[in-house]
N, C-alpha and C positions, 0 to 999 in steps of 0.2 A: 588710286587718286583720291584725295580727301575732298570734302564738299567745297572748300574754298578754291582748290585747284580746279575742280570741275566747273564751278561758277565762272571762274576766269576764262577757262577754255571755251565755254559756251558763249560768254560775252564777246570774246575776241572773234570767235567764228561767226558771230552775228554782226561784227563790225560796230559794236556799241561801246561807247566810252563809259567810264564810271560816272562822269559828270552827267551824261544823258540819262543813265539809269537812276541816278540820284534825283534828277528833275522829274522823272516820270513816276517815281515811287514815293518821294518825300523822305527817303532815307539818306542820311548824310553820306558824302563821299568818303569821309574817314571811316564810317561804320562799314560801308561796302568793301573798302580796301582792307580793313581789318579782318573781315570775314574771308576774303580771298587769300590773305596772307596767313590765315590760321590763327590769328591773334584774338579773334572774337568768335564766340559760339552763337550762331543765329537761332532765333526761334522759328518754328514752322511758319508762323505768320509772316515773319521777315522774309524767309525764303520764298514763300508764295508771292509776296509783293515784288520780289526781285525777278522771279521767273516769268511773271505775267508779261512785262515788256520785252522779255527775251523770246516770247512766243513758244515756251515749252511748259510742260506740266511738272509738278513735283516728282511724279513717277519717272519722267524722262531724266530729270536731274539726278535722281538716286540710282538710275540704271547704270551700272558700271561696265556694260557690254561695250567693248571698243568699237563695235560695228554700228552703234546707235546712229541713226540718221534723224536729223531734225527737219521736220516738214515745213515747207514754206506755207504761206497763207493760201495760195492757190491749190497746193496739194491737199491741204486740210479740207478745203471746199469740195474738191473732187471726191475725196473719201466720204465726206458727209453725204454728198449727193448720191454716191453709189449705194451707201447703206440705206438710203430712203427708198430705193427703187425696188419694185417687185422682182422676183428672180429672173423672169424672162427679159425685162428691160436691163437689168444688171448684166446679164450675159451679152446683150447687144452692145452695151457700153464697153465691156471688156473686149469684145471682138473689134469694135471701132478703134479702141486705143492700140490694139495689136497691129491693126492695118496701118495706123498713122506713124508708128515708130520706125 
């Protein structure tokens, strides 16, 4: 999958329109559409600006692993909180999550 196809896939999976991305980034709809269709080659800055409202990183965009999962904002918060905990409290959080599922 090329970068334009990947952007389109992520955008649609996040239920975002080109119009909305355009408004959030200041990048024209025509330019975003051109990137998605493979007619334009984006700069890294442009890709960064587009991925930000999609809630993904450039690394996630370039990862071609078909099993890639895009984290929700709540999932990102949970992971960040987990990483800040000392080992004993992280283990307790993991045990709690296992009990709740």
